[in-house]
Every structure is written in structure tokens, then in C-alpha cells.
SEKEMI-444970 format. One record per residue: x, y, z of N, C-alpha, C in turn. Coordinates in steps of 0.2 Angstrom, whole numbers, plus 5000, padded with zeros to 4 digits. Layout:
SEKEMI-444970
REC  neast  nnorth   nup  caeast  canorth  caup  ceast  cnorth   cup
REC      X       Y     Z       X        Y     Z      X       Y     Z
...
//
This chain:
SEKEMI-444970
REC  neast  nnorth   nup  caeast  canorth  caup  ceast  cnorth   cup
REC   5004    4994  5000    5000     5000  5000   5004    5006  5000
REC   5010    5006  5004    5014     5012  5004   5017    5014  4997
REC   5018    5008  4993    5021     5009  4986   5016    5013  4982
REC   5010    5013  4983    5004     5016  4979   5004    5023  4981
REC   5006    5026  4987    5005     5033  4989   5009    5037  4984
REC   5015    5036  4983    5019     5041  4979   5016    5041  4972
REC   5015    5036  4968    5013     5037  4961   5006    5040  4961
REC   5001    5038  4966    4995     5041  4966   4995    5049  4968
REC   5000    5051  4972    5001     5058  4974   5003    5062  4968
REC   5008    5059  4965    5011     5062  4959   5006    5063  4954
REC   5002    5058  4953    4996     5058  4948   4991    5064  4949
REC   4989    5064  4956    4984     5069  4958   4987    5076  4957
REC   4994    5077  4959    4998     5083  4958   4997    5085  4951
REC   4999    5081  4946    4998     5083  4939   4991    5085  4937
REC   4986    5081  4939    4979     5083  4938   4978    5090  4941
REC   4980    5091  4947    4979     5097  4950   4982    5103  4946
REC   4988    5102  4944    4992     5107  4939   4988    5108  4933
REC   4986    5103  4930    4982     5104  4924   4975    5108  4925
REC   4972    5106  4930    4966     5110  4931   4967    5117  4933
REC   4972    5118  4937    4975     5125  4938   4976    5129  4932
REC   4980    5126  4927    4981     5129  4921   4975    5131  4917
REC   4970    5126  4917    4964     5128  4914   4961    5134  4917
REC   4961    5134  4923    4957     5140  4927   4961    5146  4925
REC   4967    5146  4926    4971     5153  4925   4973    5155  4918
REC   4973    5150  4913    4976     5152  4907   4971    5156  4903
REC   4973    5162  4900    4968     5166  4896   4966    5162  4890
REC   4969    5157  4888    4967     5153  4882   4960    5150  4883
REC   4959    5148  4889    4952     5144  4890   4947    5149  4894
REC   4949    5155  4895    4945     5160  4899   4939    5162  4895
REC   4933    5163  4898    4928     5166  4894   4929    5174  4893
REC   4933    5177  4897    4935     5184  4897   4941    5185  4892
REC   4943    5181  4888    4949     5181  4884   4947    5185  4878
REC   4952    5189  4876    4952     5193  4870   4958    5190  4865
REC   4956    5189  4859    4961     5187  4854   4964    5193  4851
REC   4970    5194  4851    4973     5201  4848   4979    5199  4844
REC   4981    5204  4840    4987     5203  4836   4993    5207  4840
REC   4998    5204  4840    5004     5207  4844   5010    5206  4840
REC   5016    5209  4842    5022     5208  4839   5027    5207  4844
REC   5032    5202  4843    5037     5200  4847   5043    5206  4846
REC   5044    5210  4851    5049     5215  4850   5056    5213  4853
REC   5056    5209  4857    5063     5206  4859   5062    5199  4863
REC   5067    5196  4864    5067     5189  4867   5072    5189  4872
REC   5070    5188  4879    5075     5187  4884   5077    5180  4885
REC   5083    5179  4886    5086     5172  4886   5089    5171  4893
REC   5087    5166  4897    5089     5164  4903   5092    5157  4903
REC   5098    5156  4906    5101     5149  4906   5101    5146  4914
REC   5099    5140  4914    5099     5137  4921   5104    5130  4920
REC   5108    5129  4925    5112     5123  4925   5108    5117  4927
REC   5108    5112  4924    5104     5106  4926   5109    5102  4931
REC   5106    5096  4933    5110     5092  4938   5116    5089  4935
REC   5116    5088  4928    5122     5084  4925   5126    5090  4922
REC   5125    5096  4924    5130     5101  4921   5128    5104  4914
REC   5123    5101  4911    5120     5104  4905   5116    5110  4906
REC   5118    5115  4902    5114     5121  4903   5108    5121  4898
REC   5102    5123  4901    5096     5123  4898   5094    5131  4897
REC   5092    5132  4891    5090     5139  4889   5082    5140  4889
REC   5080    5145  4892    5073     5147  4891   5072    5154  4888
REC   5067    5154  4883    5066     5160  4879   5060    5164  4882
REC   5060    5170  4883    5054     5173  4885   5053    5179  4880
REC   5048    5178  4876    5046     5184  4871   5043    5190  4875
REC   5045    5196  4873    5042     5202  4875   5037    5204  4869
REC   5031    5205  4871    5026     5206  4865   5023    5213  4866
REC   5022    5217  4861    5018     5223  4861   5011    5222  4858
REC   5006    5225  4861    4999     5224  4858   4995    5230  4861
REC   4989    5231  4858    4985     5236  4860   4978    5234  4861
REC   4975    5236  4867    4968     5235  4868   4965    5242  4868
REC   4961    5243  4863    4958     5250  4862   4964    5255  4861
REC   4964    5260  4865    4969     5265  4865   4975    5264  4870
REC   4974    5259  4873    4980     5257  4878   4985    5252  4875
REC   4991    5254  4875    4997     5250  4872   5000    5246  4878
REC   5002    5240  4877    5005     5236  4882   5011    5233  4879
REC   5016    5232  4883    5023     5228  4881   5024    5224  4887
REC   5023    5217  4887    5024     5213  4892   5027    5206  4890
REC   5030    5203  4895    5032     5196  4894   5026    5191  4892
REC   5027    5186  4888    5022     5182  4886   5024    5175  4887
REC   5026    5173  4894    5027     5166  4896   5034    5164  4893
REC   5037    5159  4895    5043     5156  4892   5042    5151  4888
REC   5047    5150  4883    5047     5145  4878   5053    5141  4878
REC   5053    5135  4880    5059     5131  4880   5061    5129  4873
REC   5067    5127  4872    5069     5124  4866   5070    5129  4860
REC   5064    5132  4857    5064     5136  4851   5064    5143  4852
REC   5069    5147  4850    5069     5154  4851   5064    5157  4846
REC   5060    5161  4848    5055     5165  4844   5059    5171  4841
REC   5057    5173  4835    5060     5178  4831   5057    5185  4833
REC   5062    5190  4834    5060     5197  4836   5057    5199  4829
REC   5052    5204  4830    5048     5206  4824   5043    5202  4821
REC   5042    5196  4824    5037     5191  4821   5030    5193  4824
REC   5025    5193  4819    5018     5195  4821   5015    5188  4824
REC   5012    5189  4830    5009     5183  4833   5002    5185  4835
REC   4998    5179  4836    4991     5180  4839   4992    5178  4846
REC   4989    5183  4851    4989     5182  4858   4982    5181  4861
REC   4982    5179  4867    4976     5178  4871   4977    5182  4877
REC   4973    5187  4879    4973     5191  4885   4967    5191  4889
REC   4967    5190  4895    4961     5190  4899   4959    5197  4900
REC   4953    5199  4899    4951     5206  4900   4952    5208  4907
REC   4952    5204  4912    4953     5206  4919   4960    5207  4921
REC   4965    5204  4917    4972     5204  4918   4975    5206  4911
REC   4975    5212  4908    4977     5213  4901   4985    5213  4901
REC   4988    5213  4906    4995     5214  4906   4999    5207  4907
REC   4995    5201  4906    4997     5194  4906   4995    5191  4899
REC   4999    5192  4894    4997     5189  4887   5000    5182  4887
REC   4997    5178  4883    4999     5171  4881   4999    5171  4873
REC   5005    5169  4870    5005     5168  4863   5001    5161  4862
REC   4996    5162  4857    4993     5156  4855   4997    5151  4851
REC   4997    5145  4854    5001     5140  4851   4999    5133  4853
REC   5001    5128  4850    4999     5121  4852   5001    5120  4859
REC   5006    5122  4861    5009     5121  4868   5004    5124  4873
REC   5001    5130  4872    4997     5133  4877   4990    5130  4877
REC   4988    5127  4871    4982     5123  4872   4983    5116  4874
REC   4988    5113  4873    4989     5106  4875   4992    5105  4882
REC   4995    5110  4885    4998     5108  4891   4993    5106  4897
REC   4988    5109  4898    4983     5107  4903   4981    5100  4902
REC   4979    5098  4895    4977     5091  4894   4982    5086  4895
REC   4989    5088  4893    4994     5083  4894   4995    5082  4902
REC   4995    5087  4906    4996     5086  4913   4991    5082  4916
REC   4984    5083  4914    4979     5079  4917   4980    5072  4914
REC   4981    5071  4908    4982     5064  4905   4988    5060  4908
REC   4994    5064  4909    4999     5060  4913   4997    5058  4920
REC   4993    5063  4923    4991     5061  4930   4986    5055  4930
REC   4982    5055  4926    4977     5049  4925   4981    5043  4924
REC   4985    5043  4919    4989     5037  4917   4993    5034  4923
REC   4997    5039  4926    5001     5037  4932   4997    5033  4937
REC   4991    5036  4939    4986     5033  4944   4984    5026  4941
REC   4982    5026  4935    4980     5019  4932   4985    5014  4933
REC   4991    5016  4931    4997     5011  4931   4999    5009  4938
REC   4998    5014  4943    4999     5012  4950   4994    5007  4952
REC   4988    5008  4950    4983     5003  4953   4983    4996  4949
REC   4985    4997  4943    4986     4990  4939   4992    4986  4942
REC   4997    4990  4944    5003     4987  4946   5002    4984  4953
REC   4998    4987  4957    4996     4984  4964   4991    4979  4963
REC   4988    4978  4957    4983     4972  4957   4976    4974  4958
REC   4975    4981  4960    4968     4983  4962   4964    4984  4956
REC   4967    4986  4950    4964     4987  4944   4966    4982  4939
REC   4962    4977  4937    4965     4972  4933   4960    4972  4927
REC   4963    4969  4921    4959     4968  4915   4955    4962  4916
REC   4949    4962  4914    4945     4956  4914   4947    4952  4908
REC   4949    4946  4909    4950     4941  4904   4946    4935  4905
REC   4943    4933  4899    4938     4927  4899   4942    4921  4900
//
């Protein structure tokens, strides 16, 4: 039973993060506006991993306007692929928090689903491994 606690806790944690991302992301908000923006610069940060390998994160800075108000804010971080400065992008902004844009991409739509899916799969595998959840075989 103790061996079940860790994978189930991890699964529940991933499900919780996925639900939190659904709730807080402007992509899924009823109050979201879809706007055109421009990446004006890209901030690069480096972090050393445990094996000594450096990982880079890219944070695009986006300019956009809502009515007569002009904004220039960071739009989340992008691992692996560096966005191009000057690139026109479609962003989602929550009307209640217009200074927190998200660039529309597959990643922003898929992340909550992937977190929840990973959590459910880890719980199912833990229960199968423990023999609690078994496949019915004739």
C-alpha cells in the first residue's frame, strides 16, 4: 500500500496542475480577447541542470494594444525554440488581467490536457501494478 501513495500523489499533483492551468490560462477563459501582437525582443535565461548541461529558456516580449491602451509585456517562456523578434503573433489576453498575454500555440492549448492525461495514466498504472485494477480476461 505504501508503494501506491507516491505514484497516486504524483498523479493527483499533475491533475491538479492541469486543472489550475485551465482555470488561470487566458486561452480557456471566457474573458479572453484574441489580439494581434508583435514580438519586440526575446529574453534568454540559462539554468544549469544536475548533469551540468545548461538549459535555455526564451521569454518573448510582446507589444499589443487594447483600444487606445498600448501594452509591452512578457508572454510566458518558451523552452527549446527561440522566437524571432519582429514576428507577428496571435495572443490571448484575459480582459481582467490585460498585462498577462499568452501567445497562441499548440503548447498553450495542449499543456493542461497533457498534465491531466499524465496524472490519470500514472494513477491507472499504479493501481494496475498493485493488482487493484485488473483487466477482465475470459
